[in-house]
A tleap script that builds the chain and sets N, CA, C and O, in Angstrom:
source leaprc.protein.ff14SB
mol = sequence {
  NILE CYS GLN THR ILE LYS GLY LYS ASP VAL
  SER PHE MET GLU ASN ASN PRO ALA PHE HIE
  GLY LYS ALA PRO SER LYS GLU GLU MET ALA
  GLN ALA LEU LYS GLU LEU ALA CASP
}
set mol.1.N position { -89.041 -22.617 66.610 }
set mol.1.CA position { -88.498 -22.311 67.663 }
set mol.1.C position { -87.477 -23.031 68.203 }
set mol.1.O position { -87.559 -24.257 68.281 }
set mol.2.N position { -86.390 -22.342 68.641 }
set mol.2.CA position { -84.969 -22.857 69.291 }
set mol.2.C position { -85.054 -22.934 70.663 }
set mol.2.O position { -85.770 -22.185 71.328 }
set mol.3.N position { -84.326 -23.841 71.139 }
set mol.3.CA position { -84.015 -24.162 72.697 }
set mol.3.C position { -82.685 -23.677 72.729 }
set mol.3.O position { -81.761 -24.273 72.175 }
set mol.4.N position { -82.529 -22.439 73.459 }
set mol.4.CA position { -81.201 -21.913 73.871 }
set mol.4.C position { -81.048 -21.714 75.460 }
set mol.4.O position { -81.919 -21.562 76.317 }
set mol.5.N position { -79.759 -21.762 75.554 }
set mol.5.CA position { -79.276 -21.269 76.828 }
set mol.5.C position { -78.433 -20.217 77.043 }
set mol.5.O position { -77.268 -20.134 76.653 }
set mol.6.N position { -79.350 -19.029 77.978 }
set mol.6.CA position { -78.822 -17.870 78.152 }
set mol.6.C position { -77.584 -17.886 78.600 }
set mol.6.O position { -77.329 -18.738 79.451 }
set mol.7.N position { -76.599 -17.051 78.198 }
set mol.7.CA position { -74.971 -16.945 78.845 }
set mol.7.C position { -74.318 -18.110 78.850 }
set mol.7.O position { -73.431 -18.337 79.672 }
set mol.8.N position { -74.720 -19.046 77.853 }
set mol.8.CA position { -73.898 -20.301 77.660 }
set mol.8.C position { -72.545 -20.198 77.676 }
set mol.8.O position { -71.978 -19.594 76.765 }
set mol.9.N position { -71.878 -20.741 78.655 }
set mol.9.CA position { -70.227 -21.135 78.784 }
set mol.9.C position { -69.693 -19.735 79.471 }
set mol.9.O position { -68.519 -19.388 79.347 }
set mol.10.N position { -70.430 -19.147 80.032 }
set mol.10.CA position { -70.208 -18.039 81.303 }
set mol.10.C position { -70.701 -18.445 82.418 }
set mol.10.O position { -71.921 -18.351 82.560 }
set mol.11.N position { -69.899 -18.989 83.474 }
set mol.11.CA position { -70.278 -19.576 84.631 }
set mol.11.C position { -71.427 -18.514 85.550 }
set mol.11.O position { -72.362 -19.015 86.175 }
set mol.12.N position { -71.201 -17.131 85.515 }
set mol.12.CA position { -72.300 -16.542 86.436 }
set mol.12.C position { -73.251 -16.113 85.566 }
set mol.12.O position { -74.155 -15.463 86.090 }
set mol.13.N position { -73.325 -16.307 84.229 }
set mol.13.CA position { -74.533 -15.859 83.301 }
set mol.13.C position { -75.442 -16.998 83.099 }
set mol.13.O position { -76.655 -16.878 83.270 }
set mol.14.N position { -74.764 -18.340 82.660 }
set mol.14.CA position { -75.756 -19.290 82.380 }
set mol.14.C position { -76.915 -19.572 83.147 }
set mol.14.O position { -76.906 -19.939 84.322 }
set mol.15.N position { -77.933 -19.383 82.423 }
set mol.15.CA position { -79.317 -19.614 83.018 }
set mol.15.C position { -79.730 -18.516 84.126 }
set mol.15.O position { -80.744 -18.516 84.824 }
set mol.16.N position { -78.822 -17.713 84.106 }
set mol.16.CA position { -79.231 -16.511 85.282 }
set mol.16.C position { -80.021 -15.402 84.924 }
set mol.16.O position { -79.510 -14.352 84.536 }
set mol.17.N position { -81.369 -15.587 85.042 }
set mol.17.CA position { -82.329 -14.311 84.693 }
set mol.17.C position { -81.698 -13.072 84.842 }
set mol.17.O position { -81.737 -12.283 83.898 }
set mol.18.N position { -81.087 -12.761 85.943 }
set mol.18.CA position { -80.375 -11.465 86.142 }
set mol.18.C position { -79.781 -10.719 84.832 }
set mol.18.O position { -80.001 -9.537 84.566 }
set mol.19.N position { -79.072 -11.513 84.137 }
set mol.19.CA position { -78.355 -10.777 83.001 }
set mol.19.C position { -79.276 -10.994 81.658 }
set mol.19.O position { -78.737 -11.182 80.567 }
set mol.20.N position { -80.607 -10.958 81.804 }
set mol.20.CA position { -81.375 -11.080 80.428 }
set mol.20.C position { -81.623 -9.404 80.543 }
set mol.20.O position { -82.235 -8.915 81.493 }
set mol.21.N position { -81.112 -8.677 79.543 }
set mol.21.CA position { -81.362 -7.533 79.284 }
set mol.21.C position { -80.384 -6.480 80.130 }
set mol.21.O position { -80.517 -5.257 80.091 }
set mol.22.N position { -79.565 -7.061 80.758 }
set mol.22.CA position { -78.326 -6.227 81.575 }
set mol.22.C position { -77.171 -6.498 80.998 }
set mol.22.O position { -76.732 -7.584 80.620 }
set mol.23.N position { -76.606 -5.216 80.943 }
set mol.23.CA position { -75.135 -5.306 80.375 }
set mol.23.C position { -73.995 -5.447 81.641 }
set mol.23.O position { -74.035 -4.842 82.713 }
set mol.24.N position { -73.074 -6.330 81.234 }
set mol.24.CA position { -72.184 -6.862 82.086 }
set mol.24.C position { -71.448 -5.459 82.635 }
set mol.24.O position { -71.462 -4.405 81.999 }
set mol.25.N position { -70.893 -5.619 83.755 }
set mol.25.CA position { -69.878 -4.369 84.289 }
set mol.25.C position { -68.293 -4.718 83.224 }
set mol.25.O position { -68.162 -5.627 82.404 }
set mol.26.N position { -67.564 -3.960 83.497 }
set mol.26.CA position { -65.966 -4.253 82.748 }
set mol.26.C position { -65.568 -5.548 83.392 }
set mol.26.O position { -65.216 -6.487 82.678 }
set mol.27.N position { -65.603 -5.662 84.778 }
set mol.27.CA position { -65.042 -6.703 85.652 }
set mol.27.C position { -65.749 -8.013 84.855 }
set mol.27.O position { -65.143 -8.994 84.423 }
set mol.28.N position { -67.019 -7.790 84.790 }
set mol.28.CA position { -67.909 -9.231 84.365 }
set mol.28.C position { -67.477 -9.360 82.809 }
set mol.28.O position { -67.436 -10.506 82.361 }
set mol.29.N position { -67.197 -8.437 82.066 }
set mol.29.CA position { -66.977 -8.428 80.710 }
set mol.29.C position { -65.635 -9.147 80.512 }
set mol.29.O position { -65.487 -9.986 79.623 }
set mol.30.N position { -64.813 -8.850 81.233 }
set mol.30.CA position { -63.227 -9.339 81.181 }
set mol.30.C position { -63.494 -10.928 81.726 }
set mol.30.O position { -63.032 -11.845 81.046 }
set mol.31.N position { -64.241 -11.228 82.955 }
set mol.31.CA position { -64.271 -12.429 83.362 }
set mol.31.C position { -64.863 -13.086 82.069 }
set mol.31.O position { -64.076 -13.823 81.475 }
set mol.32.N position { -66.088 -12.948 81.542 }
set mol.32.CA position { -66.912 -13.691 80.446 }
set mol.32.C position { -65.733 -13.845 79.193 }
set mol.32.O position { -65.511 -14.962 78.727 }
set mol.33.N position { -65.044 -12.707 78.720 }
set mol.33.CA position { -64.409 -13.149 77.640 }
set mol.33.C position { -63.307 -14.188 77.962 }
set mol.33.O position { -63.216 -15.143 77.191 }
set mol.34.N position { -62.353 -14.098 79.148 }
set mol.34.CA position { -61.721 -15.215 79.734 }
set mol.34.C position { -62.317 -16.437 79.545 }
set mol.34.O position { -61.799 -17.339 78.887 }
set mol.35.N position { -63.411 -16.510 80.106 }
set mol.35.CA position { -64.021 -18.127 80.127 }
set mol.35.C position { -64.403 -18.657 78.728 }
set mol.35.O position { -64.303 -19.802 78.286 }
set mol.36.N position { -64.911 -17.426 78.091 }
set mol.36.CA position { -65.153 -17.935 76.344 }
set mol.36.C position { -63.962 -18.323 75.644 }
set mol.36.O position { -63.978 -19.137 74.721 }
set mol.37.N position { -62.912 -17.743 76.075 }
set mol.37.CA position { -61.713 -18.190 75.380 }
set mol.37.C position { -60.664 -19.609 75.581 }
set mol.37.O position { -59.720 -20.108 74.967 }
set mol.38.N position { -61.450 -19.904 76.816 }
set mol.38.CA position { -60.767 -21.036 77.422 }
set mol.38.C position { -61.439 -22.287 76.530 }
set mol.38.O position { -61.104 -23.451 76.750 }
savepdb mol mol.pdb
quit
């Protein structure tokens, strides 16, 4: 069993249960990709 962090390194997704099983909007996806690239 692994200990993981849902949404790791994306400020508005990390440990946010609202994003479990929910696709991000186009704007949220753009922001997430920007944060992951930094």
